[in-house]
C-alpha positions as YAML, in Angstrom:
chain: A
units: angstrom
residues:
- id: 1
  name: MET
  ca: [75.94, 163.41, 212.83]
- id: 2
  name: PHE
  ca: [79.05, 164.82, 211.07]
- id: 3
  name: LEU
  ca: [77.67, 162.49, 207.76]
- id: 4
  name: GLN
  ca: [74.23, 164.02, 208.25]
- id: 5
  name: ARG
  ca: [75.64, 167.46, 208.21]
- id: 6
  name: LEU
  ca: [77.96, 166.78, 205.10]
- id: 7
  name: LEU
  ca: [75.03, 165.31, 203.05]
- id: 8
  name: LEU
  ca: [72.89, 168.88, 203.81]
- id: 9
  name: ALA
  ca: [75.89, 170.45, 202.95]
- id: 10
  name: VAL
  ca: [76.77, 168.93, 199.43]
- id: 11
  name: PRO
  ca: [73.97, 170.61, 197.58]
- id: 12
  name: LEU
  ca: [74.99, 174.33, 198.55]
- id: 13
  name: LEU
  ca: [78.81, 173.19, 197.96]
- id: 14
  name: VAL
  ca: [77.64, 172.23, 193.97]
- id: 15
  name: VAL
  ca: [75.55, 175.23, 193.85]
- id: 16
  name: GLY
  ca: [78.53, 177.45, 194.94]
- id: 17
  name: VAL
  ca: [81.01, 176.15, 192.43]
- id: 18
  name: ALA
  ca: [78.16, 176.36, 189.86]
- id: 19
  name: GLN
  ca: [77.56, 179.98, 190.25]
- id: 20
  name: ALA
  ca: [81.86, 180.38, 190.56]
- id: 21
  name: GLN
  ca: [81.85, 178.65, 187.05]
- id: 22
  name: ALA
  ca: [78.92, 180.54, 185.47]
- id: 23
  name: PRO
  ca: [80.58, 183.75, 183.77]
- id: 24
  name: ALA
  ca: [78.76, 186.87, 184.73]
- id: 25
  name: TRP
  ca: [77.40, 189.12, 181.91]
- id: 26
  name: PRO
  ca: [79.26, 190.17, 180.19]
- id: 27
  name: ALA
  ca: [82.68, 188.64, 180.55]
- id: 28
  name: ALA
  ca: [86.16, 189.04, 178.84]
- id: 29
  name: ARG
  ca: [84.23, 187.79, 175.13]
- id: 30
  name: PRO
  ca: [83.61, 190.45, 172.75]
- id: 31
  name: ILE
  ca: [79.87, 191.25, 172.15]
- id: 32
  name: THR
  ca: [79.30, 191.47, 168.30]
- id: 33
  name: LEU
  ca: [76.78, 193.80, 166.85]
- id: 34
  name: ILE
  ca: [75.60, 192.96, 163.55]
- id: 35
  name: VAL
  ca: [74.71, 195.85, 160.91]
- id: 36
  name: PRO
  ca: [72.58, 194.19, 158.27]
- id: 37
  name: TYR
  ca: [74.46, 196.84, 155.54]
- id: 38
  name: SER
  ca: [77.71, 197.58, 154.59]
- id: 39
  name: ALA
  ca: [80.21, 199.87, 155.81]
- id: 40
  name: GLY
  ca: [79.92, 203.70, 155.35]
- id: 41
  name: GLY
  ca: [76.10, 203.85, 155.40]
- id: 42
  name: SER
  ca: [73.98, 206.20, 157.80]
- id: 43
  name: VAL
  ca: [73.13, 202.80, 159.99]
- id: 44
  name: ASP
  ca: [76.51, 202.17, 160.13]
- id: 45
  name: PHE
  ca: [77.86, 205.24, 161.62]
- id: 46
  name: VAL
  ca: [75.15, 205.07, 164.29]
- id: 47
  name: ALA
  ca: [75.85, 201.57, 165.27]
- id: 48
  name: ARG
  ca: [79.80, 202.27, 165.41]
- id: 49
  name: LEU
  ca: [79.20, 205.73, 167.38]
- id: 50
  name: VAL
  ca: [76.84, 203.80, 169.79]
- id: 51
  name: ALA
  ca: [78.76, 200.60, 170.05]
- id: 52
  name: THR
  ca: [82.21, 202.41, 171.20]
- id: 53
  name: LYS
  ca: [80.53, 203.89, 173.73]
- id: 54
  name: LEU
  ca: [78.39, 201.29, 174.84]
- id: 55
  name: GLY
  ca: [81.85, 198.74, 175.51]
- id: 56
  name: GLU
  ca: [83.14, 201.93, 177.25]
- id: 57
  name: ARG
  ca: [80.23, 201.30, 180.35]
- id: 58
  name: LEU
  ca: [80.06, 197.63, 179.72]
- id: 59
  name: LYS
  ca: [83.94, 197.51, 180.25]
- id: 60
  name: GLN
  ca: [83.65, 195.00, 177.36]
- id: 61
  name: SER
  ca: [84.56, 194.89, 173.33]
- id: 62
  name: VAL
  ca: [81.50, 195.84, 171.51]
- id: 63
  name: VAL
  ca: [82.53, 194.80, 167.68]
- id: 64
  name: ILE
  ca: [80.62, 195.72, 164.51]
- id: 65
  name: GLU
  ca: [80.27, 193.00, 161.95]
- id: 66
  name: ASN
  ca: [78.52, 194.10, 158.85]
- id: 67
  name: VAL
  ca: [76.56, 191.49, 156.76]
- id: 68
  name: SER
  ca: [74.85, 192.77, 154.13]
- id: 69
  name: GLY
  ca: [72.71, 191.12, 151.29]
- id: 70
  name: ALA
  ca: [68.84, 190.85, 150.54]
- id: 71
  name: GLY
  ca: [68.00, 194.39, 151.57]
- id: 72
  name: GLY
  ca: [69.40, 193.59, 155.05]
- id: 73
  name: ALA
  ca: [67.67, 190.03, 155.56]
- id: 74
  name: ILE
  ca: [70.79, 187.80, 155.78]
- id: 75
  name: GLY
  ca: [72.50, 189.99, 158.42]
- id: 76
  name: VAL
  ca: [68.98, 190.12, 160.62]
- id: 77
  name: ALA
  ca: [68.82, 186.02, 160.10]
- id: 78
  name: LYS
  ca: [72.73, 185.68, 161.67]
- id: 79
  name: ALA
  ca: [71.03, 187.41, 164.76]
- id: 80
  name: VAL
  ca: [67.94, 185.14, 164.70]
- id: 81
  name: ASN
  ca: [69.74, 182.33, 164.33]
- id: 82
  name: ALA
  ca: [72.68, 183.12, 167.06]
- id: 83
  name: ALA
  ca: [72.84, 182.03, 170.45]
- id: 84
  name: PRO
  ca: [70.65, 183.85, 173.07]
- id: 85
  name: ASP
  ca: [73.39, 184.58, 175.50]
- id: 86
  name: GLY
  ca: [73.83, 188.26, 175.04]
- id: 87
  name: TYR
  ca: [76.89, 188.13, 172.72]
- id: 88
  name: THR
  ca: [74.88, 188.91, 169.62]
- id: 89
  name: LEU
  ca: [72.88, 191.89, 168.91]
- id: 90
  name: VAL
  ca: [71.70, 193.46, 165.60]
- id: 91
  name: VAL
  ca: [70.92, 196.98, 164.51]
- id: 92
  name: GLY
  ca: [67.31, 196.62, 163.15]
- id: 93
  name: PRO
  ca: [66.47, 199.47, 160.99]
- id: 94
  name: ASP
  ca: [62.85, 200.10, 160.22]
- id: 95
  name: SER
  ca: [62.98, 198.67, 156.49]
- id: 96
  name: VAL
  ca: [64.30, 195.59, 157.85]
- id: 97
  name: MET
  ca: [61.95, 195.10, 161.09]
- id: 98
  name: ALA
  ca: [58.84, 196.40, 159.72]
- id: 99
  name: ILE
  ca: [58.64, 196.69, 156.03]
- id: 100
  name: GLY
  ca: [60.90, 193.84, 153.96]
- id: 101
  name: LYS
  ca: [58.78, 190.83, 155.21]
- id: 102
  name: LEU
  ca: [55.77, 192.44, 153.75]
- id: 103
  name: VAL
  ca: [57.24, 193.18, 150.31]
- id: 104
  name: ASN
  ca: [59.88, 190.49, 149.75]
- id: 105
  name: PRO
  ca: [58.43, 187.45, 151.88]
- id: 106
  name: ALA
  ca: [61.06, 185.26, 150.14]
- id: 107
  name: ALA
  ca: [64.09, 186.81, 151.60]
- id: 108
  name: PHE
  ca: [62.42, 186.80, 155.12]
- id: 109
  name: LYS
  ca: [62.11, 183.51, 156.32]
- id: 110
  name: PHE
  ca: [61.97, 184.59, 159.62]
- id: 111
  name: ASP
  ca: [59.70, 186.92, 161.50]
- id: 112
  name: PRO
  ca: [62.00, 189.95, 162.80]
- id: 113
  name: LEU
  ca: [59.20, 191.02, 165.26]
- id: 114
  name: LYS
  ca: [58.78, 186.98, 166.75]
- id: 115
  name: ASP
  ca: [62.17, 185.96, 166.45]
- id: 116
  name: LEU
  ca: [64.14, 189.04, 167.90]
- id: 117
  name: ALA
  ca: [64.01, 190.62, 171.20]
- id: 118
  name: PRO
  ca: [63.77, 194.75, 171.37]
- id: 119
  name: VAL
  ca: [67.00, 196.45, 173.42]
- id: 120
  name: GLY
  ca: [66.08, 199.62, 172.50]
- id: 121
  name: MET
  ca: [65.47, 202.69, 170.25]
- id: 122
  name: LEU
  ca: [68.93, 203.94, 168.76]
- id: 123
  name: ASN
  ca: [67.50, 206.95, 166.79]
- id: 124
  name: THR
  ca: [64.59, 208.49, 164.71]
- id: 125
  name: ALA
  ca: [64.49, 210.84, 161.55]
- id: 126
  name: PRO
  ca: [62.34, 212.22, 159.53]
- id: 127
  name: MET
  ca: [62.03, 212.44, 155.83]
- id: 128
  name: VAL
  ca: [61.70, 215.62, 153.39]
- id: 129
  name: LEU
  ca: [59.61, 215.65, 150.45]
- id: 130
  name: VAL
  ca: [62.03, 217.82, 147.90]
- id: 131
  name: ALA
  ca: [61.63, 218.82, 144.21]
- id: 132
  name: ARG
  ca: [63.76, 219.99, 141.48]
- id: 133
  name: PRO
  ca: [64.73, 223.88, 141.29]
- id: 134
  name: GLY
  ca: [62.49, 224.77, 138.23]
- id: 135
  name: PHE
  ca: [59.59, 222.60, 139.01]
- id: 136
  name: PRO
  ca: [56.51, 224.60, 138.67]
- id: 137
  name: ALA
  ca: [54.97, 224.59, 142.09]
- id: 138
  name: LYS
  ca: [56.31, 226.65, 145.22]
- id: 139
  name: ASP
  ca: [54.68, 224.47, 148.02]
- id: 140
  name: PHE
  ca: [53.29, 221.07, 148.81]
- id: 141
  name: GLY
  ca: [49.66, 222.45, 148.09]
- id: 142
  name: GLU
  ca: [50.45, 223.81, 144.50]
- id: 143
  name: PHE
  ca: [52.14, 220.66, 143.75]
- id: 144
  name: VAL
  ca: [49.09, 218.63, 144.73]
- id: 145
  name: LYS
  ca: [47.07, 220.83, 142.51]
- id: 146
  name: LEU
  ca: [49.30, 220.14, 139.25]
- id: 147
  name: ALA
  ca: [49.83, 216.56, 139.96]
- id: 148
  name: LYS
  ca: [45.55, 215.98, 140.13]
- id: 149
  name: ALA
  ca: [45.69, 218.25, 137.12]
- id: 150
  name: ASN
  ca: [48.10, 215.90, 135.06]
- id: 151
  name: PRO
  ca: [48.33, 212.33, 136.82]
- id: 152
  name: GLY
  ca: [51.63, 210.26, 136.11]
- id: 153
  name: LYS
  ca: [53.05, 213.25, 134.58]
- id: 154
  name: TYR
  ca: [55.75, 213.65, 137.58]
- id: 155
  name: SER
  ca: [57.98, 211.65, 138.94]
- id: 156
  name: TYR
  ca: [59.70, 210.97, 142.51]
- id: 157
  name: ALA
  ca: [62.73, 209.15, 143.63]
- id: 158
  name: THR
  ca: [63.60, 207.07, 146.66]
- id: 159
  name: SER
  ca: [66.11, 204.78, 147.57]
- id: 160
  name: GLY
  ca: [64.78, 201.58, 146.73]
- id: 161
  name: VAL
  ca: [61.11, 199.52, 146.40]
- id: 162
  name: GLY
  ca: [59.91, 198.96, 149.94]
- id: 163
  name: THR
  ca: [61.80, 201.32, 151.81]
- id: 164
  name: VAL
  ca: [60.13, 203.68, 154.48]
- id: 165
  name: LEU
  ca: [60.79, 206.45, 152.02]
- id: 166
  name: GLN
  ca: [58.42, 204.70, 149.66]
- id: 167
  name: LEU
  ca: [55.84, 204.11, 151.97]
- id: 168
  name: ALA
  ca: [55.81, 207.60, 153.04]
- id: 169
  name: MET
  ca: [55.28, 208.94, 149.86]
- id: 170
  name: GLU
  ca: [52.43, 206.42, 149.00]
- id: 171
  name: LEU
  ca: [50.87, 207.41, 152.53]
- id: 172
  name: LEU
  ca: [50.72, 210.98, 150.89]
- id: 173
  name: LYS
  ca: [49.72, 209.89, 147.62]
- id: 174
  name: GLU
  ca: [46.57, 208.17, 149.15]
- id: 175
  name: ARG
  ca: [45.83, 210.98, 151.71]
- id: 176
  name: THR
  ca: [45.73, 213.50, 148.96]
- id: 177
  name: GLY
  ca: [44.51, 211.04, 145.75]
- id: 178
  name: ILE
  ca: [47.35, 212.12, 143.57]
- id: 179
  name: PHE
  ca: [49.36, 209.75, 141.34]
- id: 180
  name: VAL
  ca: [53.05, 210.40, 140.45]
- id: 181
  name: THR
  ca: [55.54, 207.81, 139.51]
- id: 182
  name: HIS
  ca: [58.12, 206.04, 141.45]
- id: 183
  name: ILE
  ca: [61.48, 205.93, 140.44]
- id: 184
  name: PRO
  ca: [63.31, 203.19, 142.75]
- id: 185
  name: TYR
  ca: [67.45, 203.75, 143.02]
- id: 186
  name: ARG
  ca: [69.54, 201.38, 144.52]
- id: 187
  name: GLY
  ca: [70.74, 203.71, 147.35]
- id: 188
  name: GLY
  ca: [70.50, 207.54, 147.78]
- id: 189
  name: ALA
  ca: [73.44, 208.45, 146.94]
- id: 190
  name: GLN
  ca: [72.74, 209.94, 143.36]
- id: 191
  name: ILE
  ca: [69.39, 211.09, 143.92]
- id: 192
  name: ALA
  ca: [69.66, 214.53, 145.02]
- id: 193
  name: ASN
  ca: [72.13, 215.15, 141.90]
- id: 194
  name: ASP
  ca: [69.68, 213.53, 139.88]
- id: 195
  name: VAL
  ca: [66.88, 216.03, 140.83]
- id: 196
  name: ILE
  ca: [69.20, 218.92, 141.07]
- id: 197
  name: GLY
  ca: [69.74, 217.85, 137.59]
- id: 198
  name: ASN
  ca: [66.46, 217.75, 136.44]
- id: 199
  name: GLN
  ca: [66.41, 214.13, 135.67]
- id: 200
  name: VAL
  ca: [63.55, 213.33, 138.04]
- id: 201
  name: ASP
  ca: [60.84, 215.74, 139.48]
- id: 202
  name: LEU
  ca: [60.93, 215.01, 142.84]
- id: 203
  name: ALA
  ca: [62.58, 212.73, 145.72]
- id: 204
  name: MET
  ca: [61.79, 211.61, 149.40]
- id: 205
  name: LEU
  ca: [65.21, 211.78, 150.97]
- id: 206
  name: VAL
  ca: [66.22, 211.54, 154.83]
- id: 207
  name: SER
  ca: [66.81, 214.68, 156.22]
- id: 208
  name: ALA
  ca: [70.75, 214.46, 156.48]
- id: 209
  name: SER
  ca: [70.68, 214.37, 153.14]
- id: 210
  name: ALA
  ca: [67.85, 216.72, 152.14]
- id: 211
  name: THR
  ca: [68.91, 219.81, 154.17]
- id: 212
  name: PRO
  ca: [72.24, 221.03, 152.70]
- id: 213
  name: HIS
  ca: [70.68, 220.84, 149.39]
- id: 214
  name: ILE
  ca: [67.53, 222.80, 150.82]
- id: 215
  name: ASN
  ca: [69.73, 225.30, 152.58]
- id: 216
  name: SER
  ca: [71.75, 226.15, 149.41]
- id: 217
  name: LYS
  ca: [68.42, 226.63, 147.66]
- id: 218
  name: SER
  ca: [69.63, 223.81, 144.98]
- id: 219
  name: LEU
  ca: [66.65, 221.90, 146.03]
- id: 220
  name: LYS
  ca: [63.02, 222.89, 147.13]
- id: 221
  name: ALA
  ca: [61.31, 221.58, 150.18]
- id: 222
  name: PHE
  ca: [57.99, 220.90, 150.21]
- id: 223
  name: GLY
  ca: [57.39, 219.21, 153.56]
- id: 224
  name: VAL
  ca: [59.02, 217.13, 156.67]
- id: 225
  name: THR
  ca: [57.49, 213.83, 157.46]
- id: 226
  name: GLY
  ca: [57.64, 214.21, 161.24]
- id: 227
  name: SER
  ca: [54.89, 215.38, 163.56]
- id: 228
  name: LYS
  ca: [56.63, 218.49, 163.79]
- id: 229
  name: ARG
  ca: [58.99, 221.12, 161.87]
- id: 230
  name: LEU
  ca: [62.87, 220.02, 162.05]
- id: 231
  name: GLU
  ca: [65.38, 222.67, 163.96]
- id: 232
  name: SER
  ca: [67.32, 222.72, 160.84]
- id: 233
  name: LEU
  ca: [64.61, 223.60, 158.26]
- id: 234
  name: PRO
  ca: [62.08, 225.59, 160.34]
- id: 235
  name: ASP
  ca: [60.66, 227.35, 157.44]
- id: 236
  name: VAL
  ca: [59.86, 223.64, 155.65]
- id: 237
  name: PRO
  ca: [56.00, 222.73, 157.10]
- id: 238
  name: ALA
  ca: [55.74, 219.24, 158.44]
- id: 239
  name: PHE
  ca: [52.83, 217.57, 156.79]
- id: 240
  name: GLY
  ca: [50.96, 217.07, 159.80]
- id: 241
  name: GLU
  ca: [50.01, 220.70, 159.96]
- id: 242
  name: MET
  ca: [48.84, 220.97, 156.50]
- id: 243
  name: PRO
  ca: [45.21, 220.75, 155.82]
- id: 244
  name: GLY
  ca: [43.98, 217.17, 155.00]
- id: 245
  name: LEU
  ca: [46.85, 215.72, 156.16]
- id: 246
  name: LYS
  ca: [46.38, 215.90, 160.05]
- id: 247
  name: GLY
  ca: [48.33, 212.90, 162.02]
- id: 248
  name: TYR
  ca: [50.45, 212.22, 158.96]
- id: 249
  name: ALA
  ca: [53.72, 211.24, 160.86]
- id: 250
  name: MET
  ca: [56.59, 208.83, 159.37]
- id: 251
  name: LEU
  ca: [59.83, 208.18, 160.67]
- id: 252
  name: THR
  ca: [62.90, 206.52, 159.95]
- id: 253
  name: TRP
  ca: [64.07, 204.54, 162.92]
- id: 254
  name: THR
  ca: [67.03, 202.21, 163.80]
- id: 255
  name: GLY
  ca: [66.85, 199.77, 167.14]
- id: 256
  name: ILE
  ca: [69.09, 197.14, 168.77]
- id: 257
  name: PHE
  ca: [67.78, 193.69, 168.77]
- id: 258
  name: ALA
  ca: [69.06, 190.29, 170.47]
- id: 259
  name: PRO
  ca: [67.92, 186.63, 169.90]
- id: 260
  name: VAL
  ca: [64.57, 186.36, 171.15]
- id: 261
  name: GLN
  ca: [65.29, 184.09, 174.10]
- id: 262
  name: THR
  ca: [68.18, 186.44, 175.69]
- id: 263
  name: PRO
  ca: [67.73, 186.52, 179.44]
- id: 264
  name: ALA
  ca: [65.78, 189.60, 180.29]
- id: 265
  name: ALA
  ca: [68.26, 190.61, 182.94]
- id: 266
  name: VAL
  ca: [71.02, 190.90, 179.82]
- id: 267
  name: VAL
  ca: [68.16, 192.81, 177.79]
- id: 268
  name: SER
  ca: [67.64, 195.09, 180.70]
- id: 269
  name: ARG
  ca: [70.99, 196.15, 181.09]
- id: 270
  name: LEU
  ca: [71.75, 196.31, 177.49]
- id: 271
  name: ASN
  ca: [69.01, 198.94, 177.52]
- id: 272
  name: GLN
  ca: [70.22, 200.70, 180.83]
- id: 273
  name: GLU
  ca: [73.33, 201.36, 179.13]
- id: 274
  name: LEU
  ca: [72.20, 202.41, 176.07]
- id: 275
  name: ASN
  ca: [69.74, 204.85, 177.38]
- id: 276
  name: ALA
  ca: [72.76, 206.20, 179.03]
- id: 277
  name: VAL
  ca: [74.99, 206.54, 175.83]
- id: 278
  name: LEU
  ca: [72.43, 208.10, 174.23]
- id: 279
  name: GLN
  ca: [72.21, 211.00, 176.76]
- id: 280
  name: GLU
  ca: [75.76, 211.77, 176.45]
- id: 281
  name: ALA
  ca: [76.30, 215.31, 174.94]
- id: 282
  name: ASP
  ca: [78.39, 214.10, 171.97]
- id: 283
  name: VAL
  ca: [76.56, 211.41, 171.08]
- id: 284
  name: ARG
  ca: [73.48, 213.69, 170.59]
- id: 285
  name: ASN
  ca: [75.33, 216.17, 168.83]
- id: 286
  name: LYS
  ca: [76.75, 213.99, 166.37]
- id: 287
  name: LEU
  ca: [73.23, 212.19, 165.80]
- id: 288
  name: ARG
  ca: [71.76, 215.71, 165.34]
- id: 289
  name: GLU
  ca: [74.60, 216.69, 162.45]
- id: 290
  name: GLN
  ca: [73.08, 213.28, 160.61]
- id: 291
  name: GLY
  ca: [69.71, 214.80, 160.86]
- id: 292
  name: ALA
  ca: [68.52, 212.15, 163.44]
- id: 293
  name: LEU
  ca: [67.12, 212.35, 167.02]
- id: 294
  name: PRO
  ca: [68.42, 210.24, 169.79]
- id: 295
  name: GLY
  ca: [66.62, 207.03, 170.96]
- id: 296
  name: SER
  ca: [65.19, 206.42, 174.25]
- id: 297
  name: GLY
  ca: [62.60, 204.40, 176.33]
- id: 298
  name: THR
  ca: [62.46, 201.04, 177.39]
- id: 299
  name: ALA
  ca: [62.77, 197.58, 175.27]
- id: 300
  name: GLU
  ca: [59.14, 197.44, 175.66]
- id: 301
  name: GLU
  ca: [58.37, 200.92, 174.12]
- id: 302
  name: LEU
  ca: [60.41, 199.67, 171.42]
- id: 303
  name: GLY
  ca: [58.65, 196.27, 170.62]
- id: 304
  name: ARG
  ca: [55.12, 198.29, 171.17]
- id: 305
  name: PHE
  ca: [56.07, 200.70, 168.43]
- id: 306
  name: ALA
  ca: [57.68, 198.28, 166.08]
- id: 307
  name: GLN
  ca: [54.46, 196.53, 166.05]
- id: 308
  name: GLU
  ca: [52.59, 199.55, 165.38]
- id: 309
  name: GLU
  ca: [55.01, 200.58, 162.58]
- id: 310
  name: PHE
  ca: [54.22, 196.98, 161.26]
- id: 311
  name: ALA
  ca: [50.78, 197.45, 161.05]
- id: 312
  name: ARG
  ca: [50.23, 200.23, 159.55]
- id: 313
  name: ASN
  ca: [53.02, 199.72, 156.80]
- id: 314
  name: GLN
  ca: [51.18, 196.28, 155.99]
- id: 315
  name: LYS
  ca: [48.09, 198.76, 155.28]
- id: 316
  name: ILE
  ca: [50.21, 201.00, 152.89]
- id: 317
  name: VAL
  ca: [52.03, 197.97, 150.91]
- id: 318
  name: LYS
  ca: [48.49, 196.36, 150.71]
- id: 319
  name: ALA
  ca: [46.94, 199.43, 149.13]
- id: 320
  name: ALA
  ca: [49.99, 200.64, 146.74]
- id: 321
  name: ASN
  ca: [50.71, 197.27, 146.22]
- id: 322
  name: ILE
  ca: [54.36, 197.17, 146.73]
- id: 323
  name: LYS
  ca: [56.34, 194.33, 145.79]
- id: 324
  name: ASP
  ca: [60.38, 193.86, 145.44]
...
């Protein structure tokens, strides 16, 4: 009888030992949050802001690792190939998650939307179409008339080929039937100065870069790419409210993603804590200072949103024949 009870108890004992040995997530091991760009940019800023707060809530170190190169593909690939244990995450911007594979398939040997699991949206931000001070149009309607009368005469700048900034302008071109020449820069730091200096006619800029120049009257603003006006630019119309552009809305966005087989319970916990971080007043204020809106929602909502963005971008890239 004693032997029988002992044999029955052994499996329970083994399970108990295994549970005791299996570390609860998160353990004392640091969590790595990969930023697929170099330090100092807007994506890096948001990542560091959230990482600090996320670490406080998890009572865990969340360490930023900048892995730049190939338009973000190298950093994201590192996350794709990482162990799916919750200790490696990646910040996934729109250009990497929903555009890169369309315009530069050689650099994307993986599929970001299949090989990564969505965790949560970090932030969104509209863009603003701006023009040089002396541009001979006072608003977007007049610009369209000028561009139609002078195909190819005017130029617009963005921070690179295949960015959401270029796609936003290409969609405007398609919807209005105009042709203006794209001038791609490597990064956006110099663009505003070159537009102010009359070296380029127009530019599509992220709202944080555009707003100070618009408010100081050094740049003209023709429209905001979001579905509604910006609080910081109440006099600048949203393109979606203009005649012929109903439904137009494009945003820059950034999410957090994990390797695809990361346990659902880990993803759920991360999403819960991320949502809590994004509700903190100081986080929201710092994002607004950057011209961004805090993200929110479930991991599933981010996944659906990213898929919808990819499908729309695929049509724009094909229609405009965009290649990196």
